[in-house]
C-alpha positions in Angstrom: 72.6 -9.6 -52.1 72.3 -11.6 -49.1 74.8 -9.2 -47.1 71.5 -6.0 -48.2 69.4 -8.7 -46.5 71.4 -9.3 -43.5 71.5 -6.0 -43.2 68.2 -5.2 -43.0 67.8 -7.9 -40.6 69.5 -6.7 -38.2 68.9 -3.1 -38.1 65.4 -5.1 -37.7 65.7 -6.7 -35.3 67.8 -3.5 -33.3 64.5 -1.4 -33.8 62.8 -4.5 -32.3 65.1 -4.0 -29.6 64.4 -0.4 -28.8 60.6 -0.7 -29.0 60.9 -3.5 -26.1 62.5 -1.4 -24.1 60.2 0.9 -24.6 57.2 -0.6 -24.0 59.2 -2.0 -20.6 60.3 0.9 -19.5 58.5 4.2 -20.7 55.2 2.5 -19.0 54.4 1.4 -15.9 51.0 2.0 -14.7 50.0 -1.7 -15.4 53.1 -3.5 -15.1 53.4 -6.9 -13.7 55.3 -5.6 -10.4 52.6 -3.1 -10.2 49.5 -5.6 -10.3 51.6 -7.3 -7.6 52.2 -4.7 -5.4 48.5 -3.7 -5.6 47.3 -7.9 -4.8 49.9 -9.0 -2.4 50.2 -7.8 1.0 53.9 -8.3 2.6 52.4 -11.3 4.7 51.2 -13.0 1.2 54.9 -12.2 -0.3 56.7 -13.4 2.4 54.9 -16.5 2.6 54.2 -17.5 -1.2 55.4 -21.2 -0.2 52.7 -22.8 1.6 48.8 -21.6 2.7 46.6 -23.2 5.1 42.7 -23.6 4.1 40.6 -23.1 6.5 37.5 -25.3 7.5 39.3 -28.2 7.5 40.4 -28.4 3.9 43.7 -29.6 2.7 46.4 -28.1 2.4 48.0 -26.6 -0.9 51.6 -26.2 -1.5 52.4 -23.5 -4.3 55.8 -24.3 -4.6 54.3 -27.5 -6.4 52.2 -24.9 -8.8 56.2 -23.3 -9.0 58.4 -25.7 -9.2 56.6 -26.9 -12.7 56.6 -23.5 -14.1 60.6 -23.4 -13.4 61.1 -26.6 -15.3 58.4 -25.7 -18.3 55.9 -27.7 -17.9 53.3 -24.8 -18.3 50.4 -26.7 -19.3 50.8 -29.3 -16.7 50.6 -25.5 -14.0 48.2 -24.4 -16.0 46.1 -27.6 -15.0 47.2 -27.3 -11.3 46.4 -23.2 -11.7 43.0 -24.1 -13.3 41.9 -27.1 -10.4 42.8 -24.9 -7.2 40.5 -21.7 -9.5 37.9 -23.8 -9.9 37.3 -26.3 -6.8 36.7 -24.0 -4.0 33.3 -24.0 -2.9 32.3 -23.8 0.7 35.6 -21.9 1.4 35.6 -18.2 2.4 36.2 -15.8 0.1 38.9 -13.7 1.3 40.8 -16.5 1.8 40.0 -18.0 -2.0 40.9 -14.6 -3.6 44.3 -14.4 -0.9 45.3 -18.2 -2.3 44.6 -17.3 -6.2 46.3 -13.9 -5.9 49.2 -15.6 -4.4 49.1 -18.3 -7.2 49.4 -15.4 -9.6 52.3 -14.2 -7.7 54.1 -17.1 -8.4 53.6 -16.6 -12.2 54.3 -13.2 -13.2 57.1 -13.6 -11.2 57.9 -16.3 -13.5 57.3 -14.3 -16.2 59.8 -11.5 -14.8 62.6 -14.1 -14.5 62.4 -15.2 -17.9 62.3 -12.0 -19.6 65.0 -10.4 -17.4 67.0 -13.3 -18.4 65.9 -12.9 -21.8 64.7 -16.5 -22.1 62.1 -14.7 -25.0 61.5 -19.0 -26.6 60.3 -20.2 -23.4 58.6 -16.9 -22.0 56.5 -17.0 -25.1 55.7 -20.7 -24.8 54.4 -19.9 -21.3 52.2 -17.4 -22.4 50.4 -18.7 -25.3 49.1 -21.4 -23.4 48.0 -18.9 -20.1 46.1 -17.3 -22.2 44.8 -19.6 -24.3 42.7 -20.4 -21.1 42.7 -17.0 -20.2 43.0 -14.8 -23.4 40.8 -12.0 -21.4 44.5 -11.2 -18.7 45.0 -7.7 -18.6 48.3 -8.1 -17.8 49.8 -10.8 -19.5 48.5 -9.9 -22.9 50.3 -6.5 -22.5 53.2 -8.9 -22.0 53.1 -10.9 -24.8 52.7 -7.4 -26.6 56.1 -6.5 -25.2 57.7 -9.7 -26.1 55.9 -9.3 -29.5 57.3 -5.8 -30.3 60.9 -6.6 -28.7 61.1 -9.4 -31.6 60.1 -7.5 -34.7 56.6 -8.6 -34.3 55.0 -5.2 -35.0 50.9 -6.7 -36.0 51.1 -9.3 -33.3 52.0 -6.9 -31.0 49.0 -4.5 -32.1 46.5 -7.3 -31.6 47.9 -7.6 -27.9 47.2 -3.8 -26.6 44.1 -4.0 -28.9 42.8 -6.8 -26.6 43.6 -5.7 -23.8 42.6 -2.0 -24.1 39.1 -4.6 -25.2 39.2 -6.4 -21.9 40.2 -3.3 -19.3 37.8 -2.1 -17.5 38.7 0.2 -15.4 38.8 3.9 -16.3 42.1 4.7 -15.5 43.9 1.7 -16.5 42.4 1.9 -19.7 43.1 5.0 -20.4 46.8 4.6 -19.4 47.0 1.4 -22.2 45.2 4.0 -24.6 48.8 6.1 -23.8 51.2 3.6 -24.2 49.4 2.3 -27.6 49.5 5.6 -29.0 53.2 5.9 -27.6 53.8 3.3 -29.2 52.9 4.2 -32.5 54.9 7.4 -32.6 57.7 5.8 -31.9 57.3 3.0 -34.2 56.5 5.2 -36.8 59.5 7.6 -36.3 62.0 4.3 -36.9 60.5 3.3 -39.1 60.7 6.5 -41.4 64.1 6.6 -40.8 64.3 2.8 -42.1 62.5 4.1 -45.0 60.5 0.7 -44.7 57.5 2.4 -46.3 55.3 -0.8 -47.2 56.0 -1.6 -43.3 54.7 1.6 -42.0 51.7 1.9 -44.6 50.8 -2.0 -43.5 51.2 -1.2 -40.0 48.9 2.1 -39.9 46.6 0.6 -42.2 45.7 -1.6 -38.6 46.2 0.9 -36.0 43.1 2.0 -38.4 41.4 -0.5 -38.5 41.0 -0.6 -34.4 41.1 3.4 -33.8 39.1 4.8 -37.6 39.3 8.5 -35.5 42.0 8.3 -34.6 44.2 11.6 -36.6 47.5 10.2 -36.2 47.4 7.1 -37.7 45.8 8.4 -40.6 48.4 11.0 -41.3 51.4 9.0 -40.1 49.7 6.1 -43.2 49.2 9.9 -45.5 53.0 10.2 -45.5 53.9 6.4 -45.8 52.1 6.6 -49.2 53.7 9.7 -50.5 57.4 8.1 -49.8 56.1 4.8 -51.8 54.7 7.8 -55.0 51.1 6.5 -53.9 49.5 10.1 -54.0 46.1 9.0 -54.3 45.7 7.5 -50.8 47.5 9.5 -49.3 45.0 12.2 -50.9 42.3 10.1 -49.4 43.3 10.0 -45.4 45.3 13.6 -45.8 41.6 15.3 -46.9 39.8 13.3 -43.3 41.8 15.9 -41.6 41.8 19.4 -43.2 39.1 20.0 -40.7 41.7 19.1 -38.2 43.4 21.4 -35.2 46.2 20.0 -34.6 47.1 18.1 -38.4 44.9 19.8 -39.7 47.2 22.7 -41.7 50.3 19.5 -42.7 47.8 18.3 -44.5 46.2 21.2 -46.4 50.0 22.7 -47.1 50.6 18.9 -48.7 46.9 18.5 -50.9 47.8 22.1 -51.6 51.0 20.9 -53.3 50.1 18.3 -54.4 47.1 19.5 -56.9 46.0 23.6 -56.3 48.1 25.9 -58.2 48.5 29.1 -56.9 45.8 31.1 -58.5 43.2 29.6 -56.9 41.6 32.3 -55.4 39.2 29.4 -52.7 36.0 30.0 -51.0 35.6 31.7 -48.0 34.8 30.1 -45.4 33.5 31.5 -41.3 34.9 29.7 -39.0 32.8 29.3 -35.9 35.0 27.7 -31.9 36.5 24.9 -34.4 34.4 23.8 -37.2 33.9 25.9 -41.1 31.1 26.6 -42.5 31.5 27.8 -45.9 27.5 29.1 -48.2 25.6 26.8 -50.6 22.6 26.5 -52.7 20.3 23.6 -52.6 18.2 23.3 -55.8 19.3 26.7 -57.1 17.1 28.1 -54.8 17.8 28.1 -50.8 20.6 30.0 -49.7 21.6 27.7 -46.7 25.2 27.8 -44.3 26.3 24.1 -43.8 29.7 23.0 -41.4 32.2 21.2 -43.4 32.2 17.5 -41.1 35.2 15.6 -43.5 34.5 12.6 -40.7 30.4 12.3 -42.7 29.8 10.0 -45.5 27.1 12.0 -46.7 25.8 15.2 -46.8 22.9 15.7 -43.9 20.6 18.4 -44.4 18.1 19.5 -41.4 14.1 17.9 -41.5 13.1 22.2 -42.5 14.7 22.2 -45.4 14.6 18.7 -47.0 10.2 18.7 -45.9 10.4 22.2 -48.5 12.4 20.9 -51.3 9.5 17.9 -51.5 7.0 20.5 -51.3 8.8 22.1 -54.2 9.6 19.3 -55.7 13.4 18.7 -56.0 14.0 16.2 -53.7 12.7 12.5 -54.1 13.2 10.5 -51.0 15.0 7.1 -51.7 14.9 4.8 -48.7 16.2 4.5 -45.0 19.4 4.1 -43.6 22.2 3.7 -40.9 24.1 6.9 -39.9 27.1 7.1 -37.4 26.8 10.5 -35.2 29.0 11.6 -32.4 26.0 9.8 -29.8 25.7 7.0 -31.7 24.0 4.9 -34.6 20.9 6.0 -35.5 18.8 6.0 -38.4 18.1 7.9 -41.1 15.6 8.8 -44.3 18.4 9.0 -47.4 16.6 11.7 -50.2 18.8 12.4 -53.9 18.2 15.9 -54.2 18.3 17.7 -57.6 21.5 19.1 -56.9 23.9 21.7 -54.7 26.3 23.8 -55.5 29.0 25.8 -53.3 31.0 28.8 -55.8 31.7 27.6 -59.3 31.2 23.9 -58.3 28.2 21.6 -58.7 27.3 18.2 -57.6 23.7 17.6 -59.2 21.5 14.3 -57.7 23.2 14.0 -54.6 22.7 11.3 -51.7 21.9 13.7 -48.7 20.2 12.9 -45.3 17.7 14.5 -43.4 17.9 14.2 -39.7 18.3 16.9 -36.2 21.4 17.8 -35.1 22.6 16.6 -32.1 22.4 19.2 -28.8 21.6 22.4 -29.1 24.8 24.2 -29.0 25.6 27.7 -30.5 27.0 26.0 -33.4 24.2 24.3 -34.8 21.9 26.6 -34.1 22.8 29.2 -36.8 23.9 25.9 -40.0 21.3 24.3 -41.5 23.3 21.0 -42.1 27.0 19.1 -42.5 28.6 19.0 -45.7 29.4 15.4 -46.0 31.7 13.3 -48.5 28.9 12.6 -51.2 30.1 16.4 -52.2 33.3 16.1 -51.3 34.8 13.3 -52.8 33.5 14.4 -56.2 36.3 17.2 -55.4 40.2 18.0 -55.0 39.7 19.4 -52.0 41.4 21.2 -48.9 40.9 23.2 -46.1 43.2 26.5 -45.9 43.2 27.2 -42.8 45.7 29.9 -41.9 43.4 31.9 -44.6 39.7 30.3 -44.0 39.0 28.6 -47.5 37.7 26.2 -49.4 40.0 24.5 -51.9 37.8 23.1 -54.3 39.4 21.5 -58.3 37.4 18.5 -60.6 38.6 15.4 -60.5 
């Protein structure tokens, strides 16, 4: 048993090294050196030992800051950095910016030196000291994520990546951070599958989904890890969210059909319009409508015109008002209970629906009466057969 634990530990260290190498080399858009290249002139980098403060202010010797860093006196180095950064009243803004960039150059150079010499413990300490004060420094957060990856602390790495994404304000850099996170997640998924470490996969991809609920790859990866662990119901929950997805919908549907549909099931005809599927439904056994399937909608949504007609006929009752999250943001909507919705031979009685105007009047939205959401679909085992354009439903 001890030998198995040792082998597992060595394998995980190897995984950390591979992911750390990826994090260090595959993405250069927001590297420390890139920031230095963008912000420091050749004159600044060649003259980092001494900066003369004009307008009769004292001279600040940046080599003191460098010596403190190199001797591991990180708290003192931070104190000097803060003192300089916060006591520059009256000095020309251009000079202040130039001097501060020189301090940053020394800090980032020391970080790179420690990394190259694989002094990871010292590097972690340095990053923690400065991030405790400058918690929104994107460059330091990305380096922290890289180091956490190398030592196999993947949960901490994910947190650091998303903190960096949260604090970045530059659109291009924000896009590159997102790409870096997704590439990291894909590599992590592949390596965990090879290691057959299904529990770690579940834990880490649940964490990814907490940060990016709508990212379809994370749901697909999590579903696969659940399937490996024989957690079929948990896998189904995530696969059903993907059945309408252009990229993972076919794969998700194939898995779902194998799990709980027999070959004799014919399915319900769907109409495809753009990237969406429309299904015919009956409201209260009286009104025939076209609904767009939306697995991301918690409630089924009907147009105000339909709701008004159902209320007039005594087939719908208002039960309250609630917040809904749509593609256009958060909105308030009236909530109703209607007698039933039927699709094919499948019926849900006393179903909760929301009254809402659909967003911009696109071609798709002009031809539908609402959205078929999870308040109906969750009552069934369901899947969308994208190949044959059919909705598969079976009782739970």
